[in-house]
C-alpha positions in Angstrom: 14.4 128.8 168.0 13.3 126.8 164.9 9.8 125.4 164.8 9.4 121.6 165.1 9.2 119.8 161.8 6.4 117.4 160.8 7.4 115.3 157.8 4.3 114.0 156.0 5.0 111.4 153.3 2.6 110.8 150.4 2.9 107.0 150.4 1.2 106.1 147.1 2.9 108.9 145.2 6.4 107.9 146.4 5.7 104.2 145.8 4.6 104.8 142.3 7.6 107.0 141.7 9.9 104.3 142.9 8.2 101.6 140.9 8.4 103.3 137.6 11.9 104.8 138.2 13.7 101.5 138.9 14.0 98.4 136.8 12.4 95.3 138.2 14.2 93.8 141.2 13.5 90.5 142.9 14.4 88.7 146.1 15.4 85.1 146.2 11.8 84.0 146.1 11.2 85.9 142.9 9.0 88.6 144.5 9.1 92.0 143.0 11.0 94.5 145.2 11.9 97.6 143.1 9.2 99.8 144.5 10.1 98.7 148.1 13.7 99.4 147.5 13.2 102.8 145.9 10.7 103.8 148.5 13.1 102.8 151.3 16.0 104.6 149.7 13.9 107.8 149.4 12.5 107.4 153.0 16.0 107.1 154.5 17.2 110.0 152.4 14.4 112.4 153.4 14.6 111.4 157.0 18.3 112.2 157.0 17.8 115.5 155.1 14.9 116.8 157.2 15.6 115.3 160.7 12.0 115.6 161.6 10.4 115.8 165.1 7.2 114.2 163.8 6.5 111.9 160.9 3.6 110.2 159.1 3.0 108.2 155.9 -0.3 108.5 154.2 -1.9 106.0 151.8 -5.1 105.8 149.7 -7.5 103.0 150.3 -9.4 101.1 147.6 -12.8 102.5 148.8 -14.6 105.2 146.7 -14.3 108.7 148.0 -16.7 111.6 148.3 -15.5 112.8 144.9 -16.9 109.6 143.3 -20.3 110.5 144.7 -20.3 113.9 143.1 -18.8 112.8 139.8 -19.2 109.1 138.8 -16.4 109.2 136.2 -13.8 110.5 138.7 -10.5 108.6 138.0 -12.5 106.4 135.6 -9.8 106.4 133.0 -7.0 105.6 135.4 -5.4 102.3 134.6 -5.5 99.6 137.2 -2.5 99.5 139.5 0.0 96.9 138.1 0.0 93.8 140.2 3.8 94.0 140.4 3.3 97.2 142.3 0.2 96.4 144.4 1.9 93.3 145.8 4.7 95.5 147.1 2.5 98.0 149.0 2.0 95.7 152.0 5.8 95.3 152.3 6.2 99.0 152.1 3.8 99.5 155.0 5.7 96.9 157.0 8.9 98.8 156.4 7.3 102.1 157.4 6.2 100.4 160.6 9.8 99.2 161.2 10.9 102.8 160.9 8.4 103.5 163.8 6.4 105.9 161.6 2.5 105.7 161.8 0.5 105.1 158.6 -2.8 107.0 158.0 -5.5 105.9 155.6 -9.2 106.5 155.8 -12.0 105.1 153.6 -14.0 107.8 151.8 -11.0 110.1 151.6 -7.9 110.4 149.5 -4.4 110.6 150.8 -4.3 114.2 149.7 -7.2 115.0 152.1 -5.4 113.3 155.0 -2.2 115.2 154.2 -4.1 118.4 154.1 -5.8 117.8 157.4 -2.5 116.9 159.1 -0.8 120.0 157.6 -3.6 122.2 158.9 -3.3 120.7 162.4 0.5 121.4 162.3 -0.2 125.0 161.2 -2.5 125.5 164.3 0.3 124.3 166.6 3.0 126.4 164.9 4.7 123.3 163.6 6.4 123.4 160.2 4.8 120.8 157.8 7.0 119.3 155.1 5.0 117.4 152.5 7.1 114.8 150.6 5.4 113.8 147.3 5.7 113.6 143.6 2.2 115.2 143.2 1.9 118.9 142.4 -1.7 118.9 143.6 -0.3 119.5 147.1 1.0 122.9 146.0 -2.5 124.2 147.1 -1.5 123.4 150.7 1.6 125.6 150.7 1.5 128.3 153.4 3.8 130.2 155.8 4.3 127.0 157.7 3.8 124.3 155.0 6.2 123.4 152.2 6.2 120.7 149.6 9.3 118.6 148.8 8.6 117.5 145.3 10.3 114.4 143.8 10.8 115.4 140.2 12.7 112.7 138.3 13.8 109.2 139.3 14.1 108.8 143.1 16.8 111.4 143.9 15.9 114.7 142.2 14.0 116.7 144.8 13.0 120.4 144.9 11.5 122.3 147.8 8.5 124.6 147.1 7.5 127.4 149.5 5.4 130.5 148.8 8.3 132.3 147.2 9.3 129.3 145.0 5.6 128.8 143.9 5.3 132.5 143.0 8.6 132.3 141.0 7.6 129.2 139.1 3.9 129.9 138.4 3.3 133.4 139.6 0.3 132.0 141.5 -0.8 131.7 145.2 -1.6 128.3 146.7 -5.3 129.1 146.5 -5.0 129.7 142.7 -3.5 126.2 142.2 -7.0 124.7 142.7 -8.4 127.1 140.1 -5.6 126.2 137.7 -6.6 122.6 137.8 -10.3 123.5 137.5 -9.5 125.2 134.2 -6.9 122.9 132.6 -8.3 119.7 134.1 -6.3 116.6 135.0 -6.5 113.5 132.6 -4.9 111.3 135.3 -7.8 111.9 137.7 -10.3 112.3 134.8 -11.1 115.9 136.0 -12.7 117.4 132.9 -11.7 121.1 133.3 -12.6 123.4 130.4 -12.0 121.8 127.0 -9.4 123.6 124.9 -7.8 125.4 127.8 -4.2 124.2 128.7 -1.8 125.4 131.4 -0.5 128.4 129.5 -3.9 129.9 128.9 -5.1 129.0 132.4 -2.1 130.7 134.0 -2.7 133.8 131.9 -6.3 134.0 132.9 -5.7 133.5 136.6 -2.9 136.1 136.6 -5.4 138.6 135.1 -8.6 137.6 137.0 -7.2 136.3 140.3 -9.6 133.3 140.7 -12.1 131.1 139.0 -15.2 132.9 140.4 -14.1 136.3 139.2 -13.1 134.9 135.8 -16.5 133.1 135.3 -18.4 136.3 136.3 -16.3 138.4 133.8 -16.6 136.3 130.6 -18.2 139.3 128.8 -14.7 140.9 128.8 -13.4 138.0 126.7 -13.8 137.4 123.0 -14.1 134.6 120.5 -13.8 130.9 121.3 -12.2 131.5 124.7 -15.4 133.2 125.9 -17.5 130.6 124.3 -15.6 127.7 126.0 -15.8 129.3 129.4 -19.5 130.2 129.2 -20.4 126.7 127.9 -18.4 124.9 130.6 -19.1 127.1 133.7 -20.7 124.2 135.6 -17.9 121.8 134.5 -15.3 124.2 135.7 -17.0 124.6 139.0 -17.3 120.8 139.3 -13.6 120.4 138.4 -12.7 122.9 141.2 -14.7 120.9 143.7 -13.0 117.7 142.6 -9.5 119.3 142.8 -9.9 121.0 146.1 -8.2 119.1 149.0 -10.4 118.6 152.1 -8.3 119.8 155.0 -10.8 119.3 157.7 -11.5 115.5 158.3 -13.1 115.3 161.7 -12.9 111.5 161.9 -9.2 111.4 161.5 -7.7 109.5 164.5 -4.6 111.4 165.3 -2.4 112.4 168.2 1.0 114.2 168.2 2.5 111.6 170.4 1.9 108.8 168.0 3.7 110.8 165.3 6.7 111.7 167.4 9.8 110.4 165.7 12.7 109.0 167.6 14.5 106.2 165.6 13.8 103.1 163.6 13.7 99.5 165.0 17.0 98.7 163.4 16.9 95.1 164.3 13.6 94.6 162.5 14.8 96.7 159.6 17.8 94.4 159.3 15.6 91.3 159.2 13.4 92.9 156.5 16.3 93.9 154.4 17.8 90.4 154.6 14.5 88.9 153.6 14.2 91.2 150.6 17.9 90.8 149.7 18.6 94.5 150.2 22.3 94.0 150.8 23.2 97.6 150.0 20.7 99.0 152.4 22.0 96.7 155.1 25.3 98.6 154.8 23.4 101.8 155.6 22.3 100.5 159.0 24.3 101.5 162.1 27.6 99.7 162.3 27.2 99.0 166.0 24.5 96.4 165.3 26.6 93.6 166.5 26.0 89.9 166.0 25.5 89.5 169.7 22.1 91.2 169.3 21.0 88.7 166.7 19.6 85.3 167.6 22.6 83.1 166.8 22.5 79.6 165.4 24.2 78.4 168.6 23.4 79.3 172.2 26.6 81.3 172.6 28.4 83.9 170.6 31.6 82.7 168.8 34.3 81.5 171.1 37.7 82.6 169.6 41.2 81.9 170.5 44.4 83.3 169.0 47.1 80.8 168.0 50.5 82.3 168.4 53.0 79.5 167.8 53.5 76.1 166.1 53.6 74.4 169.4 50.2 75.7 170.2 48.9 74.2 167.0 50.4 70.9 168.0 48.6 71.0 171.4 45.2 71.8 169.8 45.6 68.9 167.4 46.4 66.5 170.2 43.1 67.2 171.8 41.2 66.4 168.6 40.0 62.8 167.8 41.1 61.1 164.6 38.9 61.7 161.6 37.4 64.8 163.2 35.5 67.3 161.1 37.3 70.5 160.3 36.0 73.9 159.2 38.6 76.2 157.7 38.7 79.6 156.2 41.5 81.7 154.7 42.0 85.1 153.2 44.2 84.4 150.2 47.6 85.9 149.7 48.5 89.1 147.9 50.1 88.1 144.7 49.6 86.2 141.5 48.8 83.4 141.7 47.5 83.8 145.2 48.3 80.3 146.3 52.0 80.9 146.0 51.9 83.6 148.7 51.3 83.6 152.5 47.6 83.8 153.4 46.5 87.1 154.9 44.6 85.3 157.6 43.6 81.7 158.5 41.0 80.5 160.9 39.7 77.0 161.7 37.3 75.1 164.1 36.6 71.5 164.9 33.1 70.4 165.6 32.1 71.6 169.0 35.4 73.5 169.5 36.2 77.2 169.8 37.2 79.0 166.6 41.0 79.4 166.3 42.8 82.0 164.3 46.5 82.1 163.5 48.2 85.2 164.7 49.2 87.5 161.8 52.7 87.4 163.1 53.0 83.8 162.1 52.6 84.8 158.5 54.7 87.9 158.7 57.8 85.8 158.9 59.6 85.2 155.6 59.2 81.4 155.8 55.5 80.9 156.6 55.3 77.5 155.0 56.2 75.4 158.1 53.3 77.0 160.0 50.8 75.8 157.5 52.5 72.4 157.1 52.2 71.8 160.8 48.6 73.0 160.8 47.8 70.5 158.0 50.1 67.5 158.8 48.1 64.3 158.9 44.9 66.2 158.3 44.2 64.3 155.1 41.7 62.0 156.9 39.8 64.9 158.3 36.6 65.9 156.6 36.7 69.5 155.5 34.0 72.3 155.5 34.6 75.7 154.0 33.7 78.5 151.7 35.4 78.5 148.3 37.4 75.4 149.3 39.3 75.5 146.0 41.5 78.3 147.5 42.5 75.9 150.3 43.2 73.0 147.9 45.4 75.2 145.8 47.5 76.2 148.7 47.8 72.7 150.0 48.8 71.4 146.6 51.4 74.1 146.2 52.9 73.1 149.6 52.8 69.4 148.5 50.5 68.6 151.4 47.7 65.9 151.3 44.6 67.1 149.6 41.3 66.7 151.3 38.1 65.5 149.8 35.8 68.5 150.4 32.7 67.6 152.4 30.8 70.9 152.0 31.5 74.3 150.3 28.9 76.9 151.2 29.8 79.1 148.2 29.0 76.3 145.7 25.8 75.5 147.6 24.6 79.1 147.6 25.3 79.2 143.8 23.3 76.2 143.1 20.4 77.3 145.3 20.3 80.8 143.8 22.3 80.9 140.5 21.3 84.5 139.9 22.2 85.9 143.3 24.3 89.0 143.4 26.7 88.1 146.2 28.3 84.9 147.2 30.4 86.2 150.1 30.0 84.2 153.3 28.6 87.1 155.3 25.5 87.4 153.1 25.1 83.6 153.2 25.3 83.5 157.0 22.7 86.3 157.1 20.4 84.5 154.8 20.6 81.0 156.2 21.4 81.5 159.9 20.0 85.0 160.5 23.5 86.2 161.6 25.1 89.5 161.0 28.8 89.0 162.0 31.0 92.1 162.3 28.9 94.7 160.5 31.1 97.1 158.7 33.6 94.5 157.8 34.2 94.5 154.1 36.8 97.1 153.3 39.6 94.8 154.3 42.3 97.2 153.3 41.1 99.5 156.0 41.3 96.8 158.7 44.2 95.3 160.7 45.3 91.7 160.2 43.9 91.0 163.6 40.4 92.3 162.6 40.4 90.1 159.5 41.5 87.0 161.5 38.8 87.5 164.1 36.2 88.0 161.4 37.2 84.7 159.7 37.1 83.0 163.1 33.5 84.3 163.7 32.5 82.9 160.3 34.2 79.6 160.6 32.6 79.0 164.0 29.2 78.7 162.3 30.2 76.7 159.3 28.8 73.4 160.6 25.4 75.0 161.4 25.5 76.6 157.9 26.1 73.3 156.3 23.0 71.7 158.0 20.8 74.6 156.9 22.0 74.7 153.3 22.1 70.9 152.8 18.4 70.8 153.8 17.7 73.4 151.1 19.6 71.4 148.5 17.7 68.3 149.3 14.3 70.1 149.3 15.1 71.5 145.8 16.4 68.3 144.3 19.9 69.6 144.0 21.9 67.3 146.3 23.0 65.0 143.6 24.2 67.8 141.3 26.0 69.3 144.3 27.7 66.3 145.9 28.3 64.3 142.7 29.3 67.0 140.3 30.0 70.5 141.5 31.8 69.6 144.8 34.2 67.0 143.4 34.8 69.2 140.3 36.4 71.9 142.5 39.3 69.4 143.2 39.7 68.9 139.4 39.7 72.6 138.7 42.3 73.1 141.4 44.6 70.7 139.7 44.1 72.5 136.4 44.8 75.9 137.9 48.0 74.7 139.6 49.2 72.9 136.4 49.0 76.1 134.4 49.9 76.4 130.7 53.2 77.5 129.2 53.2 80.7 127.1 56.1 81.9 125.0 56.8 85.6 125.5 58.8 85.7 122.2 55.8 84.6 120.2 53.5 87.1 121.9 56.0 90.0 121.3 56.5 89.0 117.7 52.7 88.8 117.0 52.3 92.2 118.9 54.9 93.9 116.7 53.2 92.4 113.5 49.8 93.6 114.6 51.0 97.0 115.5 52.3 97.4 112.0 48.9 96.6 110.7 47.3 99.0 113.2 49.6 101.8 112.0 48.6 101.2 108.4 44.9 101.2 109.3 45.3 104.5 111.2 46.8 106.2 108.2 44.1 104.9 105.8 41.4 106.0 108.2 42.9 109.5 108.5 43.1 109.8 104.7 39.5 108.8 104.3 38.5 111.2 107.1 40.5 114.0 105.6 42.2 114.8 109.0 43.8 113.2 112.0 41.8 112.7 115.2 41.7 110.6 118.3 40.5 107.2 117.0 39.8 106.0 120.6 37.5 109.0 121.3 33.8 108.0 120.5 32.9 111.7 120.5 35.6 112.7 118.0 34.8 109.7 115.8 31.1 110.6 115.8 31.9 114.1 114.7 34.0 112.8 111.8 31.4 110.2 110.7 28.1 112.0 111.2 28.9 115.7 110.8 32.0 116.0 108.6 31.3 112.9 106.3 27.5 113.2 106.7 26.9 109.5 107.2 23.4 108.4 108.2 22.8 108.4 112.0 21.9 104.9 113.1 21.5 105.4 116.9 21.7 108.2 119.4 22.7 108.1 123.1 22.4 110.6 125.9 25.8 112.0 125.0 25.4 112.1 121.2 25.8 109.8 118.3 26.5 106.2 118.9 29.6 104.6 117.3 29.2 101.1 118.8 30.0 97.9 117.0 26.5 97.4 115.7 26.4 101.0 114.2 29.8 100.5 112.6 28.8 97.1 111.2 25.8 98.6 109.6 27.8 101.5 108.1 30.5 99.2 106.9 28.2 97.8 104.2 28.5 101.2 102.4 31.5 103.0 103.8 35.1 101.8 103.8 36.1 104.0 106.7 33.6 102.2 109.0 35.0 98.8 108.0 38.6 100.0 108.7 37.6 101.4 112.1 36.1 98.0 113.0 39.3 96.3 112.0 41.3 98.9 114.0 39.3 98.3 117.1 39.5 94.5 116.8 43.3 94.6 116.4 43.7 97.1 119.2 41.7 94.9 121.6 43.7 91.8 120.5 47.0 93.6 121.3 45.9 95.2 124.6 44.0 92.2 126.0 45.6 89.1 124.5 49.2 90.0 123.5 50.7 92.7 125.7 47.8 92.0 128.0 48.9 88.4 128.7 52.5 89.2 129.4 52.1 90.3 133.0 50.4 86.9 133.8 53.4 84.8 132.8 55.1 83.4 135.8 58.9 84.2 135.7 59.8 80.9 137.4 57.8 78.5 135.3 56.9 80.5 132.1 53.3 79.5 132.8 50.0 81.3 133.1 47.8 80.2 136.0 44.2 81.1 135.2 41.4 80.8 137.7 38.3 78.8 136.7 35.1 80.3 138.0 32.6 77.7 139.0 29.9 80.1 140.4 29.6 83.0 137.8 27.3 82.0 135.0 23.6 81.3 135.4 23.7 78.4 133.0 26.4 76.5 134.8 29.2 77.2 132.3 32.7 77.5 133.6 34.5 80.8 133.0 38.0 81.9 133.6 39.8 85.0 134.8 43.3 86.4 135.4 43.5 86.0 132.5 40.4 84.8 130.6 41.6 82.1 128.4 38.2 81.1 127.1 37.6 84.3 125.1 40.7 84.4 122.9 39.1 85.4 119.6 39.2 82.8 116.9 37.2 84.5 114.1 40.1 86.7 113.1 43.2 84.9 111.9 45.3 87.3 114.0 43.3 86.2 117.0 43.6 82.5 116.3 47.4 82.9 115.9 47.7 84.1 119.5 47.2 80.4 120.4 50.6 79.7 118.7 52.2 81.1 121.9 50.6 78.4 124.1 52.9 75.4 124.1 53.5 72.2 126.1 55.8 72.5 129.1 58.2 69.8 127.9 59.6 69.2 124.4 58.5 65.6 124.4 54.9 66.6 125.1 52.1 67.5 122.7 48.6 69.0 123.1 45.4 67.1 122.5 42.0 68.7 122.0 38.8 66.7 122.6 35.8 68.7 121.2 32.1 67.8 121.5 30.6 67.9 118.1 27.4 69.9 118.1 26.6 68.9 121.6 23.9 71.6 122.1 22.0 70.5 118.9 22.2 66.9 120.1 20.8 67.9 123.4 18.0 69.7 121.6 17.2 66.6 119.6 17.1 64.6 122.9 14.8 67.1 124.7 12.5 67.7 121.7 12.5 64.2 120.3 12.0 65.8 116.9 12.1 62.9 114.4 14.0 64.8 111.7 16.7 65.8 114.1 16.9 62.3 115.6 17.3 60.8 112.2 20.0 63.2 111.2 22.1 62.6 114.2 21.5 58.8 114.2 22.6 58.7 110.6 25.6 60.9 111.3 24.5 63.4 108.7 25.8 66.9 108.3 23.1 68.6 110.4 23.7 72.0 108.9 23.4 70.7 105.4 20.3 68.8 106.4 18.7 71.9 107.9 19.7 73.9 104.8 17.9 71.4 102.6 14.9 71.6 104.8 14.5 75.3 105.1 15.5 76.1 101.5 13.4 73.1 100.2 16.2 71.8 98.0 18.0 68.4 97.7 20.9 68.0 100.0 23.4 67.8 97.2 22.1 71.1 96.0 22.9 72.9 99.2 25.5 75.6 98.6 28.1 76.8 101.1 26.2 80.0 101.6 23.0 78.0 102.3 24.8 75.8 104.8 26.3 78.9 106.5 22.8 80.4 106.9 21.3 77.1 108.1 24.1 76.8 110.7 23.2 80.3 112.0 19.6 79.3 112.2 20.4 76.0 114.0 22.5 77.7 116.7 20.2 80.7 116.7 17.3 78.3 117.7 19.4 76.9 120.5 20.1 80.4 121.8 16.5 81.7 121.3 17.5 84.2 118.7 15.0 86.7 117.4 14.5 87.7 113.8 16.5 90.9 114.6 19.4 88.9 116.0 19.5 86.5 113.1 19.3 89.4 110.6 22.3 91.0 112.3 24.3 87.8 112.2 23.6 87.1 108.6 23.4 90.7 107.5 19.9 90.2 105.9 16.6 91.8 106.5 14.4 91.0 109.5 11.7 89.8 107.1 14.1 87.3 105.5 15.4 86.2 108.9 11.9 85.6 110.2 11.2 83.5 107.0 14.1 81.3 107.8 12.9 80.8 111.4 9.4 80.1 110.3 10.6 77.6 107.7 12.7 75.9 110.4 9.8 75.4 112.7 7.6 74.1 109.9 10.2 71.4 109.2 11.1 70.7 112.8 7.7 70.6 114.5 9.0 68.7 117.5 11.4 71.5 118.3 8.6 74.0 118.0 6.4 72.0 120.3 9.3 71.6 122.8 10.0 75.3 122.8 6.3 76.1 123.5 6.0 73.5 126.3 9.2 74.5 128.1 8.0 78.2 128.2 4.6 77.0 129.6 6.4 74.9 132.2 8.5 77.9 133.2 5.3 80.0 133.6 3.8 77.3 135.9 6.8 76.6 138.2 8.9 79.7 137.8 12.1 78.0 136.7 13.6 75.6 134.2 16.0 72.7 134.7 18.8 70.9 132.9 19.2 67.2 132.4 21.2 67.2 135.7 18.5 69.1 137.5 20.3 72.4 137.6 17.8 75.1 138.0 17.5 78.6 136.6 14.8 80.8 138.1 12.8 83.1 135.8 10.8 85.6 138.0 10.0 87.7 134.9 8.4 84.9 132.9 4.9 86.3 133.6 5.9 89.9 133.5 3.5 92.4 131.8 6.4 94.2 130.3 6.9 92.7 126.9 10.7 93.0 126.7 11.3 91.5 130.1 8.8 88.7 129.5 10.4 88.0 126.1 13.9 87.8 127.5 12.7 85.3 130.2 11.0 83.2 127.5 14.2 83.1 125.4 16.0 82.1 128.6 13.5 79.4 129.3 14.1 77.9 125.9 17.9 78.0 125.8 18.9 77.3 129.4 18.0 73.6 129.5 20.1 73.2 126.4 23.1 75.3 127.3 23.0 74.3 131.0 22.8 70.6 130.1 25.9 71.0 127.8 27.7 72.7 130.7 26.8 69.8 133.0 27.8 67.2 130.5 31.3 68.6 130.0 31.7 69.0 133.8 30.8 65.3 134.2 33.2 64.5 131.4 36.0 66.3 133.2 35.4 64.3 136.4 35.5 61.0 134.4 38.6 61.9 132.4 40.5 63.2 135.4 39.7 60.0 137.4 40.9 57.7 134.6 44.1 59.6 134.0 44.9 59.5 137.8 43.9 55.9 138.4 45.9 54.7 135.4 48.8 56.8 136.3 49.1 58.7 133.0 51.4 61.7 132.7 48.7 63.4 130.7 47.1 66.4 132.5 44.0 68.4 131.9 44.9 72.0 131.2 41.9 73.9 130.0 38.2 73.6 129.4 37.1 76.0 126.6 33.3 75.8 125.9 32.8 72.3 124.6 36.5 71.3 124.4 39.0 69.8 126.8 42.7 70.5 126.2 45.2 68.0 127.5 49.0 68.0 127.7 50.6 64.6 127.4 53.8 62.8 126.3 53.5 61.7 122.6 53.7 58.0 123.5 50.4 58.3 125.5 48.6 59.7 122.5 46.5 56.7 121.4 45.6 55.5 124.9 44.6 59.0 126.2 42.6 59.7 123.0 40.6 56.5 123.7 40.0 57.6 127.3 38.8 61.0 126.2 36.4 59.6 123.6 35.1 56.9 125.9 34.5 59.1 129.0 33.2 62.2 127.1 30.9 60.4 124.8 29.4 58.5 127.8 29.2 61.4 130.3 25.4 61.5 129.8 22.8 59.2 128.2 21.1 60.9 125.3 18.8 59.2 122.8 21.2 60.3 120.0 24.9 59.5 119.7 27.3 61.9 121.3 30.4 62.5 119.2 33.8 63.8 120.2 36.5 65.0 117.7 40.1 64.5 118.7 43.0 66.7 117.4 46.7 67.0 118.1 49.3 69.7 117.9 52.6 71.1 119.1 50.8 74.3 120.2 47.2 75.3 120.9 46.8 76.9 117.4 47.5 73.5 115.7 44.5 71.9 117.4 42.3 73.8 114.9 
């Protein structure tokens, strides 16, 4: 029969290991959590691996130990524990307690002494002690019944040391480990050892003389400096041994075997802690039978659910509901592109104070599912609607020509505004966070579930939507975000839905023609590259390319990675200054991406029935508030290469009588910078409608404006936008292909001329340090938990973010506001013109030619007055028969 196992965990060692192995993580309050997360991961892993009968976690205390009494400089050189780590230790101890594991710590002793004492007590009882640590000092405790599980690298590389393994690795016994440290010393603990003796020499001496006492009494056998070092430092070696020796006999240690007996964690408490710390991945590791019934629900009862199996049943439910009743609805979108053209996978709904209803999957299995949804929604346009990602519902209703609701609350948008940097916006995590509910643990892999399971899960969620709205609306108000939410983001979802369903026509023939043309160029480039390389190779293999460039052609290595030489775009750009082959490889890669992503890559998205592409606009992705698009991404079609810009020739109006109109904000971010900084030079430039890049060039190059060359203006433009984006000298040097010294000179010269901008940049960073976030003109927040970080790179990134977010975020808010105003005017005045796309600072509209002048006036009026700035806002209008012609 195997002996019982006692797992003893070196708390400080494992916490340190986790802290330095993982990048900084934060919860929603900005508290550091990387050490807690790593510690918990390792704890869960070792518990599963060992399956112990007894457990304990041991920590140091801040009090001096007996070692400080015998050697005042003990650990004197050790750096103070980073505050980012020390603030996590209390949380770690709380977690350990939730695992039902006792914590041992004792003033006057180190954790190692407590571990040694516990291990010796286990040895007396015939219990196997397993010491889990990253500290090799514990090797002196190894015995027939005691092993060390050493964490070597990161948080997952572990190695078990027993007597045999110790002998194999060091050719020493546990007792000799103390003598090894006495000889070589330990800089981390400031144990002096014998100066000039390292591990290699110490091992050789101990293997020859067995122990320190025998060695020190036999120094006459040694010669030269080694003998001299040992004889001069006998007392220091003896002191070092005393400091390194673990005290295994602490009488005052309050310990019983019963308190260390391990059964199982308090999973409910662990779940609460994981939720508070935003450990969503760890939540998934908890037992799946933790049902929401065991959680304190937001209502007095668990969700009431009822399956709806027929249209007549829908009619009966609706008869019992008063007019203008509030409705919460959730749907799992259809399988297809675009999703709103296909039957939903599942639908659930609830009225206020009603059960949650879910439509039987059988209702959507029928070929004609549309009458079901029409009956569900008929005359519902007066009902106020709650939901999560309501745009999905609006798209479906619009496709079915049903009345569109005015959304009252969307929990996904609310969560995004409250925590723009949060990792997950799924409704489950939001219910956990705001209502302390864990509904249907284990749900998530929908492909592994039946339609019935998904329906019931949706019903459980929708049952709590009204309570969720109350909790989240209170948070929005408390954080000053209610106006941004109710007046901008929520109504914008309706506008975006119209744009998504409108789609944009794309000519396949044009795409195919451009693809064929580009592939001819790609073929020529391949041949030229192979000639320059002297052989053919796989151009898409970074390893083969690196071999050609850095080994065969002997080009200078610019950067190395774990797998070899880097051939990334920055390396190739640097090499391209001197080597034709690098320039051609860059061209090859750009054209390959154009073809794969934007030519042949767009073809699968063209709807056969309409000839249109229906992109999806993401309202909750970017931390600045910018919209993005997907399936496909129409905001990132490259425009720097002419071949990229020509892709836009394929995007055409849906009717021959129609044209495209583009309305583009002119230098909106620089105008926002002028507004925020109130820099007099910038204000004058914009109020006088000057060429701001020419003005900046004149300022930083100290020349008259008429003497500014095109090259000067180009560099000034890079500086202007670089300032907005918080660019560094390195980044500007890369953009302009100049030295960092020259780039820094431009930046310094800019701030000398634009002192108001410099002052604003300094103040906004200081404000971010004080409050932990920055805001836009519309009060959108971006939290910056690393703004006071001791790590230079993390702190610098947060500072750059503090400087550029109010500018970029305000620009995003302004164009969103403009979209609302333009859409309202086009609808109210019954124009045929339709918003199609929003691309950065530009709106693209399709309209009949006869509406051109009136719609242009609306666009200029509404866009230029979307926000009140102290400088004029300017919008440029362009027209064309395709997107390319808009310029």
